[in-house]
N, C-alpha and C positions, 0 to 999 in steps of 0.2 A: 622131203628135203627141198629147200628153196634153191632156185637156180642162181641166186645171188646171196651175198653176205653183207653185214653192216660195213665191213671194210671196203667192199666194192662201192657201196653208196657214198662213203666218205671220200674215196679216191675220185669218183666221178663228179661229186659236188665241187671238189677242189679243181679238178680239170675244167669243169664248166666255168668257174670263176676266173681261172687263169685265161682261158680262151676268150671270155667276154671282155676282160681287161685289155688284151692285145687287140681284139676286134675294135673296141671303143677307141683305142689310141689311133688306129688306122683310120677309122671313120671321122675322127676329129680333124683330119687333114683335108676332108672333102668340103667343097662349097655346098651351100644350101641347094643349089641347082643339081649338083652331082648326087647329093643324098636322095633327091626326089625324082631323078631321071628314071624313066622306064627302060629297063634293060631286057625286057622280055622274059625275066625270071618268073617263077611261079607267082610271086606277089608283086612283081614289077620292079620296084625300087629297093635300094638299100634300106631306106627308112621304113618302108612298109614291111620288109622282111624282118628287120630287127624288132619292130613292134609286134609282129606275129610271134616271134620266139618268146618275147616277154609275156605276151597275152597267154600263150600256151603254158608257160611256166606258172603263171598265176592260177590258171585253171587247174593244172595238175597238182600244184601245191595245196590248193584249197581242198582237194580230194584226199591228199596224203596227210596234211597236218591239221585240217579242219579250220584253217584261217580264212581270211578274205580271199575271194576269187577276183577275176578281172573286173575293172571298173566300167568296162564297156561290154556290150553283147557281142556274140560271135560275129555277127554281120559287120561289126566295126573294128575287128581285131587289128587291122592294118593301120588304124588311126588312133591306137591306144594312147600314145604320147604325142602331143601336137608339135613338140620341138625336140631337137636332139639333146639339149641340156636337160630337159625333164626326163627324157628316156635314160640318159646316163645316170641320173640320180636313182630312178626307179630300178634300173638294172643292178646297180650296186646293192640296193636294199633286197632285191630278189635273190641275188647270189648269196648274201648273208643269210637269208631265210632258208635257202636250200642247204647250205652248209650246216646251219643249226639243226635242221630237221635230220640231216644225215648223221650228225653226231649223236642223236637220240635214238636212232633206229636200233632195234634188236632183231635177232634171228626170228623170234616169235612174231614180231610185227610185220615181217616180210612174208610170213606164211598166210595161207588162207586166201580169200577173195576180197576184192574191192568192189563195192557196189555204188553206182551213181546213176543219175538220170541225165541222159545225153539230150540236151535241148534241141540241137540241130537234127538229130535222128528221131526225136520225139519218142524215145523209149528208154526203159531201164536197162542198165548194163551191169554185168558181173564178169570180172576177169581176175585171174590170179594176181595178187598184189605184186609179186616179183616181176611179172610181165609188165605191169603198169609202170613200175619204177624204171625198168630197162627202157621202156618207151619214152619216159620223160627225158632221159639222157640221150637216147638215140635221136629224138626229135630235135633237140638243141643242136647236136652235132651235124645232122643233115642240113638244117637251114643255115647254120653258120658256114657250111661249105658253099652254099649259094652266095652268101655275102662275100666270102673269100674270093670267089670267082669275079664278082662285080668289082671288088677292090683291086684285084689283080689287073682288071681291064683299065683301071685308072692309074696303073703303074704305082700302086701303093704297096709298101712293105707290110705284110700281114704277120710276120714273125712265124715261129715254128708252131705247128699244130699237132705234132706227134706226141702221143701220150707218154712215151718213154723219155721225152725231153722235158717234161714238166719239172719245174724247180721243186726241190724238197719242201721248201716252205712257201706257202702262198701268203705273201706279206701284205697284200692289199685288203685282206678281210678283217 
């Protein structure tokens, strides 16, 4: 039995889209200098961190839905989108892709293993599909938390992040 269900995937895809929308709104209030200032975070700046999240989503979605992966290699993940405007467009597209994937997931597709070649590790990987899906959503949440901290440091309102406060309808998809 899988540790997750299609309903879990759908809920988390909507949560991801909601959180990215509110994060984008807060980031839109930053100056270019604030977006790129090094805060000592894992990837340094807000811009590098949001690029990393998007890069990771593209990588994992290519593994999950068989579509295109990131347009840049892993060594350039933090520079995926050169501007915030481009990032915002790509983020919206990725959120739609994740929601569409989640809507097509079945219990059967969540079972078994996922296999891929990890370029940075230079080895083939095999992990349970359900674990990989949970990782996709956990990775997003983890790094959005870092962005939240940087935005809070700029005294920006980041809105609610609690899953239980997610609106019933995610209207921006």
